[in-house]
C-alpha positions as a Markdown table, in Angstrom:
| # | Residue | x | y | z |
|---|---|---|---|---|
| 1 | Unk | -7.0 | -3.1 | -21.9 |
| 2 | Unk | -3.4 | -4.0 | -22.7 |
| 3 | Unk | -2.5 | -0.3 | -23.2 |
| 4 | Unk | -4.1 | 0.5 | -19.8 |
| 5 | Unk | -2.1 | -2.2 | -18.1 |
| 6 | Unk | 1.1 | -1.0 | -19.7 |
| 7 | Unk | 0.5 | 2.6 | -18.7 |
| 8 | Unk | -0.3 | 1.4 | -15.2 |
| 9 | Unk | 3.0 | -0.5 | -15.1 |
| 10 | Unk | 5.0 | 2.4 | -16.3 |
| 11 | Unk | 3.2 | 4.8 | -13.9 |
| 12 | Unk | 3.9 | 2.4 | -11.0 |
| 13 | Unk | 7.6 | 2.3 | -11.9 |
| 14 | Unk | 7.8 | 6.1 | -12.2 |
| 15 | Unk | 6.0 | 6.6 | -8.9 |
| 16 | Unk | 8.4 | 4.1 | -7.1 |
| 17 | Unk | 11.5 | 5.7 | -8.7 |
| 18 | Unk | 10.2 | 9.1 | -7.6 |
| 19 | Unk | 9.8 | 7.9 | -4.0 |
| 20 | Unk | 13.3 | 6.4 | -4.0 |
| 21 | Unk | 14.8 | 9.5 | -5.4 |
| 22 | Unk | 13.1 | 11.7 | -2.8 |
| 23 | Unk | 14.3 | 9.5 | 0.1 |
| 24 | Unk | 17.8 | 9.2 | -1.3 |
| 25 | Unk | 18.1 | 12.9 | -1.6 |
| 26 | Unk | 16.7 | 13.4 | 1.9 |
| 27 | Unk | 13.6 | 15.3 | 0.7 |
| 28 | Unk | 11.3 | 12.7 | 2.1 |
| 29 | Unk | 11.5 | 10.5 | 5.2 |
| 30 | Unk | 11.7 | 6.8 | 4.5 |
| 31 | Unk | 9.5 | 5.9 | 7.4 |
| 32 | Unk | 6.9 | 8.6 | 6.7 |
| 33 | Unk | 3.4 | 8.2 | 5.4 |
| 34 | Unk | 4.0 | 9.9 | 2.0 |
| 35 | Unk | 6.8 | 7.5 | 1.1 |
| 36 | Unk | 4.8 | 4.5 | 2.3 |
| 37 | Unk | 1.8 | 5.5 | 0.2 |
| 38 | Unk | 4.0 | 6.0 | -2.8 |
| 39 | Unk | 5.4 | 2.5 | -2.3 |
| 40 | Unk | 2.0 | 1.0 | -1.9 |
| 41 | Unk | 0.6 | 2.7 | -5.0 |
| 42 | Unk | 3.6 | 1.9 | -7.1 |
| 43 | Unk | 3.8 | -1.8 | -6.1 |
| 44 | Unk | 0.0 | -2.3 | -6.6 |
| 45 | Unk | 0.3 | -0.9 | -10.2 |
| 46 | Unk | 3.4 | -3.0 | -10.9 |
| 47 | Unk | 1.7 | -6.1 | -9.4 |
| 48 | Unk | -1.3 | -5.7 | -11.8 |
| 49 | Unk | 1.1 | -5.2 | -14.8 |
| 50 | Unk | 3.3 | -8.1 | -13.9 |
| 51 | Unk | 0.3 | -10.4 | -13.3 |
| 52 | Unk | -1.2 | -9.4 | -16.6 |
| 53 | Unk | 2.0 | -10.3 | -18.4 |
| 54 | Unk | 2.4 | -13.5 | -16.4 |
| 55 | Unk | 5.7 | -12.3 | -14.9 |
| 56 | Unk | 5.0 | -14.3 | -11.7 |
| 57 | Unk | 8.3 | -13.6 | -9.8 |
| 58 | Unk | 7.8 | -9.9 | -10.3 |
| 59 | Unk | 4.1 | -10.1 | -9.5 |
| 60 | Unk | 4.7 | -12.0 | -6.3 |
| 61 | Unk | 7.5 | -9.6 | -5.3 |
| 62 | Unk | 5.1 | -6.7 | -5.7 |
| 63 | Unk | 2.4 | -8.5 | -3.7 |
| 64 | Unk | 4.8 | -8.7 | -0.8 |
| 65 | Unk | 6.0 | -5.2 | -1.4 |
| 66 | Unk | 2.4 | -4.0 | -1.3 |
| 67 | Unk | 1.7 | -5.9 | 1.9 |
| 68 | Unk | 4.7 | -4.3 | 3.5 |
| 69 | Unk | 3.5 | -0.9 | 2.3 |
| 70 | Unk | 0.0 | -1.4 | 3.5 |
| 71 | Unk | 1.3 | -2.5 | 6.9 |
| 72 | Unk | 3.4 | 0.6 | 7.1 |
| 73 | Unk | 0.5 | 2.9 | 6.1 |
| 74 | Unk | -1.8 | 1.4 | 8.7 |
| 75 | Unk | 0.9 | 1.7 | 11.3 |
| 76 | Unk | 1.5 | 5.3 | 10.5 |
| 77 | Unk | -2.2 | 6.0 | 10.5 |
| 78 | Unk | -2.6 | 4.4 | 13.9 |
| 79 | Unk | 0.4 | 6.3 | 15.3 |
| 80 | Unk | -1.0 | 9.6 | 13.9 |
| 81 | Unk | -4.4 | 8.9 | 15.6 |
| 82 | Unk | -2.6 | 8.3 | 18.9 |
| 83 | Unk | -0.6 | 11.5 | 18.5 |
| 84 | Unk | -3.8 | 13.4 | 18.0 |
| 85 | Unk | -5.4 | 11.8 | 21.0 |
| 86 | Unk | -8.0 | 9.8 | 19.0 |
| 87 | Unk | -9.0 | 6.3 | 19.9 |
């Protein structure tokens, strides 16, 4: 299990760095669904890793980060449904 948690943490960090690089290079919109999903996935992975290692400040930061990401994903999904004329 410790190896899985470490791989999960490193993967989460890589995913978040990828998203940041894409937004910083103007290859991805910072308010778009892909970036928000990347942030949500990366923060969830880092949250698990930090909690496993009892790094509570980082774990709590990533809980908040994931909540922000989830809110943005839901907002984008709702806006997409409205754009397509769905209820």
